C-alpha positions as CSV (number, residue, x, y, z in Angstrom):
1,D,88.4,99.5,127.2
2,G,90.5,99.0,130.2
3,D,87.5,97.5,132.3
4,K,88.9,94.2,132.9
5,L,92.0,91.9,132.9
6,A,92.1,88.6,131.2
7,Y,95.7,86.8,132.8
8,S,96.2,83.3,132.8
9,V,97.1,81.0,135.9
10,D,99.8,77.6,135.8
11,A,99.7,76.1,139.0
12,D,102.2,73.4,139.0
13,G,104.7,74.6,136.1
14,R,103.6,71.9,133.3
15,E,102.9,75.3,131.0
16,I,99.1,74.3,130.9
17,C,97.0,77.2,131.7
18,T,93.9,78.8,133.4
19,L,92.4,82.0,131.7
20,R,90.3,84.3,134.5
21,I,88.9,87.2,133.9
22,K,88.7,90.0,136.2
23,D,86.1,93.2,136.2
24,L,88.3,95.7,137.3
25,Q,85.7,98.0,138.5
26,T,84.2,95.8,141.0
27,G,87.5,93.5,141.7
28,E,85.1,90.8,141.3
29,H,86.1,88.2,138.5
30,L,83.4,86.7,135.8
31,P,82.1,83.3,136.9
32,E,83.6,81.6,133.7
33,S,87.3,79.6,133.5
34,L,88.7,79.0,130.4
35,T,91.2,76.1,130.6
36,N,93.9,74.2,129.1
37,T,95.0,76.9,127.3
38,F,98.5,78.6,126.2
39,G,99.4,81.3,128.1
40,D,101.8,84.3,126.9
41,V,105.6,83.8,125.8
42,Y,107.4,87.4,124.9
43,G,104.1,89.3,124.1
44,H,102.5,86.7,121.5
45,G,100.5,83.3,122.6
46,G,97.5,83.5,125.2
47,V,95.2,86.3,124.7
48,V,93.7,88.8,122.8
49,W,90.9,91.2,123.8
50,A,88.6,91.8,120.8
51,G,87.7,95.3,119.6
52,D,84.3,95.5,121.5
53,G,85.6,94.8,124.7
54,K,82.9,92.0,125.4
55,S,84.7,89.3,124.2
56,L,87.9,88.0,123.5
57,F,90.3,85.4,121.2
58,Y,92.4,82.6,123.0
59,V,94.5,79.8,122.1
60,T,94.4,76.4,123.5
61,L,96.8,72.8,123.8
62,D,96.7,69.2,121.8
63,A,97.5,66.7,123.6
64,S,101.2,67.0,123.6
65,Q,101.0,70.4,124.5
66,R,101.2,72.1,121.1
67,P,99.2,75.5,120.8
68,Y,96.9,74.6,117.8
69,R,93.6,76.1,118.3
70,V,92.3,79.7,118.3
71,H,89.2,80.3,119.8
72,R,86.4,83.2,120.8
73,H,85.1,83.4,124.1
74,V,82.0,85.4,124.8
75,L,82.0,87.3,128.3
76,G,79.3,85.7,130.3
77,T,78.6,82.8,128.4
78,D,79.6,79.2,128.6
79,P,83.2,78.5,127.5
80,A,82.1,75.1,126.3
81,Q,80.1,77.0,123.4
82,D,83.0,79.1,122.3
83,A,83.3,79.4,118.7
84,L,86.2,77.4,117.2
85,L,88.0,79.9,114.6
86,Y,91.5,78.2,113.4
87,E,92.7,74.6,114.0
88,E,96.5,73.9,113.2
89,K,96.4,70.0,111.5
90,D,100.0,69.8,110.6
91,D,101.5,69.0,114.3
92,T,105.2,70.3,113.2
93,Y,103.3,73.6,113.9
94,F,102.6,75.7,116.4
95,L,100.9,79.0,116.8
96,W,101.0,82.2,118.1
97,L,97.9,84.7,119.0
98,T,98.8,88.4,119.1
99,Q,97.8,91.4,117.6
100,S,99.2,94.5,115.9
101,R,101.0,97.3,117.4
102,S,98.1,99.3,115.7
103,K,95.7,97.1,117.7
104,A,93.7,97.2,114.4
105,Y,94.3,93.9,113.4
106,V,94.3,90.0,115.0
107,L,97.8,87.9,114.1
108,V,97.8,84.2,114.2
109,F,101.8,83.1,113.5
110,L,101.8,79.8,112.5
111,L,105.6,78.5,113.0
112,S,107.4,75.5,112.2
113,T,111.6,75.2,112.3
114,T,112.0,76.8,108.5
115,T,109.0,77.8,107.3
116,H,105.9,80.8,108.6
117,E,102.6,81.4,107.8
118,C,100.5,84.0,108.9
119,L,96.5,84.6,109.3
120,F,95.1,88.5,110.4
121,M,91.5,89.6,111.0
122,P,89.7,93.3,111.5
123,N,89.6,94.0,115.4
124,D,86.6,95.6,115.4
125,G,84.7,92.7,117.5
126,A,82.3,91.6,114.5
127,T,85.0,90.0,112.3
128,T,85.4,86.0,113.5
129,E,87.0,84.8,110.1
130,F,90.8,84.7,109.6
131,K,92.9,84.8,105.7
132,V,95.8,83.7,105.1
133,F,98.0,87.0,104.6
134,Q,100.8,84.7,102.1
135,P,100.3,81.0,102.0
136,R,102.7,79.1,103.5
137,I,106.2,77.9,101.1
138,K,108.3,75.6,102.6
139,G,111.7,77.4,103.6
140,M,110.1,80.7,103.7
141,E,110.1,82.7,107.2
142,Y,107.9,85.5,107.7
143,Q,106.9,88.6,110.3
144,V,103.6,91.1,109.8
145,E,103.2,94.3,111.7
146,H,100.2,96.9,110.3
147,V,100.1,100.8,110.6
148,G,98.1,103.5,108.6
149,D,96.9,102.1,104.9
150,K,99.9,99.2,104.6
151,F,101.5,96.0,105.9
152,Y,105.1,95.6,106.7
153,V,106.4,92.3,106.6
154,I,110.3,91.1,107.2
155,T,111.2,88.0,105.1
156,N,113.8,85.3,104.1
157,D,112.6,85.2,100.7
158,N,115.9,84.9,98.5
159,A,117.4,87.0,101.6
160,Q,119.3,85.0,104.2
161,N,119.8,87.9,106.6
162,F,115.7,89.3,105.6
163,K,114.5,91.9,104.4
164,L,111.8,94.6,104.8
165,M,108.9,94.9,102.6
166,Q,105.1,96.7,102.5
167,T,101.9,95.6,100.8
168,P,98.3,97.5,100.7
169,L,96.2,95.9,103.4
170,D,94.1,94.6,100.7
171,K,96.4,92.8,98.6
172,T,98.9,90.5,101.1
173,T,100.0,87.9,99.1
174,K,103.9,88.2,98.3
175,D,103.8,89.1,94.5
176,N,102.6,92.7,95.8
177,W,105.0,93.1,98.2
178,Q,107.8,96.1,97.7
179,E,110.9,96.5,98.7
180,V,111.8,98.9,102.1
181,I,115.1,98.2,103.4
182,P,116.7,95.2,101.1
183,H,118.9,92.4,101.9
184,R,122.6,92.8,103.3
185,A,124.8,90.4,103.6
186,D,126.7,91.5,106.7
187,T,123.1,92.8,109.0
188,L,120.6,90.5,110.2
189,L,117.4,92.1,110.6
190,T,115.5,90.6,113.2
191,G,112.0,92.5,114.0
192,A,110.5,95.7,113.4
193,D,107.6,97.7,115.0
194,A,106.1,99.9,112.9
195,F,104.8,103.6,114.7
196,D,102.9,106.5,112.6
197,D,105.6,108.1,111.4
198,F,108.3,106.2,111.9
199,L,109.8,102.5,111.9
200,V,112.3,100.5,114.6
201,L,114.1,97.8,113.9
C-alpha cells in the first residue's frame, strides 16, 4: 500500500542482512528486526510484501550462508514466531524469492547449476502454502512469469538456447505447456517480461 518500507542492512560485507521495516507516514521504524536474512540480488532474493500490506515474506540463510528458507512475518509480532513456509533441504540448491510482474503471485526459484524448480502461490494476503510449478528434472532449467490468465515459461527442455511456452494458471506442469516461441539454434532466449498487451524478450 506504499505506507511502509522493508529494507536490508549488511553492516560488515558478509552478505548476512538484518531486515528492518519503516513506517513512511511517521518516519519511525517498527520495533522488530529480522536477522540472518538474505539481501536482494538483481531484484530477486530478499523480501516480498504480502497482498494484505500487514505481512511479508523473507528468506534466511543456513550455516554456509546459503539462502534456503522462506518465512512469513506479520507486522508487530515477535519474529521468533514467524511461520516457516518452505525449506530447501538439498544443499546443492539455493533459493530466490520474488513476485510476478503482475504482483499476483509470490514465486520461489530453486536453482542448482543445471536444474531449476519454481514454487508459487497467490499473493492475496491469505494463502500461505506454496505449490510446485513443475517438479525438478535433472538438467532442465525454467523461469516463470505471469500475466492475465496464463503463465509464460522460458525453458531449455529439448531447447539448448531456450524457448518460450505458455500454460493455464491451474495446469502448470510441462505436459500442459504450449509453444509460443520455438527454439532457435542461432538465438539465445535469456528472459521475458510479461505485460497486458505484449512481451519483452
